[in-house]
Structure formats: structure tokens, C-alpha cells
C-alpha positions, -999 to +999 in steps of 0.1 A: -144+435+166-146+409+195-162+377+183-187+356+203-177+322+215-187+298+187-185+260+186-199+232+165-229+228+189-242+263+186-269+268+160-275+305+151-306+295+131-322+272+156-361+271+153-367+241+175-391+260+197-421+271+176-433+298+200-399+314+203-391+312+166-424+328+157-419+355+184-385+363+170-399+366+135-424+392+148-396+410+167-375+413+135-404+429+117-409+454+144-372+460+150-353+452+118-320+465+133-321+440+162-301+408+164-334+389+170-318+354+167-303+328+191-276+346+211-242+330+211-222+328+243-195+355+247-161+353+262-130+331+266-132+296+250-110+282+278-129+300+306-123+290+341-156+307+350-189+302+331-218+325+339-252+311+331-281+335+328-317+329+320-324+342+284-317+372+262-336+404+271-358+422+245-337+454+243-305+439+257-289+407+242-318+403+217-309+437+203-272+437+206-264+400+200-242+398+231-253+384+265-263+410+291-254+439+268-277+469+265-301+460+294-303+468+331-291+433+342-258+438+325-249+469+345-241+452+377-228+421+360-201+438+339-192+462+367-185+432+390-167+413+363-144+442+358-139+447+396-128+410+399-105+410+368-128+391+344-136+420+320-114+446+304-140+474+310-168+479+335-195+485+308-207+465+279-223+488+254-225+469+221-211+438+205-184+458+188-172+479+217-139+460+221-147+447+256-129+414+263-137+388+290-107+373+307-109+337+318-147+341+318-176+333+294-213+343+296-241+322+282-278+316+288-299+286+297-323+296+268-306+311+238-337+329+223-357+358+236-390+345+252-422+365+253-424+385+286-390+372+295-405+339+306-395+307+287-418+278+291-405+246+308-405+227+275-384+254+259-359+253+288-356+215+283-353+218+245-325+243+248-307+223+275-287+202+251-268+233+240-259+241+276-249+204+281-225+206+251-210+239+264-205+225+298-188+195+283-162+218+267-153+236+300-119+229+314-117+205+344-123+222+378-140+252+362-164+273+382-200+278+371-220+307+383-258+303+378-279+335+379-313+326+393-331+294+400-339+285+364-303+288+353-292+268+384-316+240+376-307+241+339-271+235+348-280+205+369-302+190+342-274+195+316-250+176+339-275+149+346-278+157+383-309+155+405-324+189+413-334+179+448-299+171+458-286+206+449-313+231+460-310+267+448-303+295+472-284+327+470-246+320+474-252+282+474-219+264+466-216+229+454-186+208+445-197+185+418-186+149+412-168+158+380-146+183+398-164+214+388-180+238+412-215+253+409-221+286+427-255+304+424-268+339+430-300+358+427-302+371+392-289+406+386-322+417+371-337+452+374-363+439+398-338+422+421-314+451+422-340+479+425-358+460+454-324+453+469-330+416+470-296+416+454-272+444+463-238+452+448-221+440+480-240+407+479-231+401+443-194+410+450-194+386+479-204+358+455-174+366+433-151+367+463-166+332+472-158+320+437-122+332+439-117+316+473-104+280+469-108+255+497 
């Protein structure tokens, strides 16, 4: 079975955010077969590409225990990862489906499922030290892909950068002072893909952009 990316900084029993901890307690009662805990990053420990999402989805990562697995947002993500050589298969079905990520890792700005898929600002800030520790372990000159404005801003906070100096927009591309690169995209959520705010071609173009070196 593929194992999630684990490191000394990740806490699978974190209860630092009372609202999120109590919500997960209630979810475990209603869905005893769900993961319903903080979701660990998944993928290559020495990834040259780190993808940062928002938070686990109720019936996706919160159920399966793997980021973007089992929900609509994962459909386009894993198809595109496979298309560009980052995944061994175009579909992520469950945490034990033998899918492997190649030179890539997926994580979330907030590691726990939030009610209504909306973490509060204080919860995003509280969880940011986990993201900061993960970014610190990335290889030099790694690429970071942020999915959505919240993930984009979480990366900047984790790196101690000013948000106003790196505004979010789809396909924004920043070379950071530490040598890493931050590219951002609209989130591959059900809403964005069904309204065609984000199309498969648009998403693929972001990955082409990532694989293009100046």
C-alpha cells in the first residue's frame, strides 16, 4: 500500500483548532468508516513540485485519508498529473489503490475538514506552521502550485512574504527570493470546473507553464 508523506512536523492527532476538532468528532460518529482526522500530504518526499490545495473535502480526502481522493476536485487534478508525468495513473480511487506520484507531492493549507468547506481565518493561520515546515523541507528550486487564493496566500504567509507583493491571479508566476517558484491556478473544484471558470485546457496550460523553464 502506498504510504502518505510523513515527517516529524505532521501531527495526525492535532486538535489545535477547537471548531475543527469538534466537527471531526461529530463526523466520526456519523461516518465511523471515514478517515476523519488531519490528512497527511501524499507523494514524493523529494518532490520538485508541491501542490497546495485548500482543505480536505467531506467525502473526498476526509473519507479516504488521501488529498483530492474520492471527490470531484480530484478528477481533473489526477488526470492532469498523469498527463504531465507526475502520476502513475489518471485516477485516484482510494488510499490503497497503488497510485504513485512521481516528483510531486500534494498537501493542503488546512489539514482538517472544515464545516461547509470553509476554514476560518484563524484556522488557516493556526495550520500555517505545518505548511511552513513542509516548505522548508522542499528541495531548492522546487516549484509550488497553489490551487486557489487561500492556498496562494497560505504559501506566502508560510514563507514570510507580503501578500500585497504577490497578488493572486490564475496562472500567476512568481520567482521567489529563495530560488523557488510559486505558480497559482483557480482551484479545480466542482464549481469552477462545471461553470468553466477553469477548463481542462486552462489547467493543462498551467502545468505546461510549470514545466517551462526560463
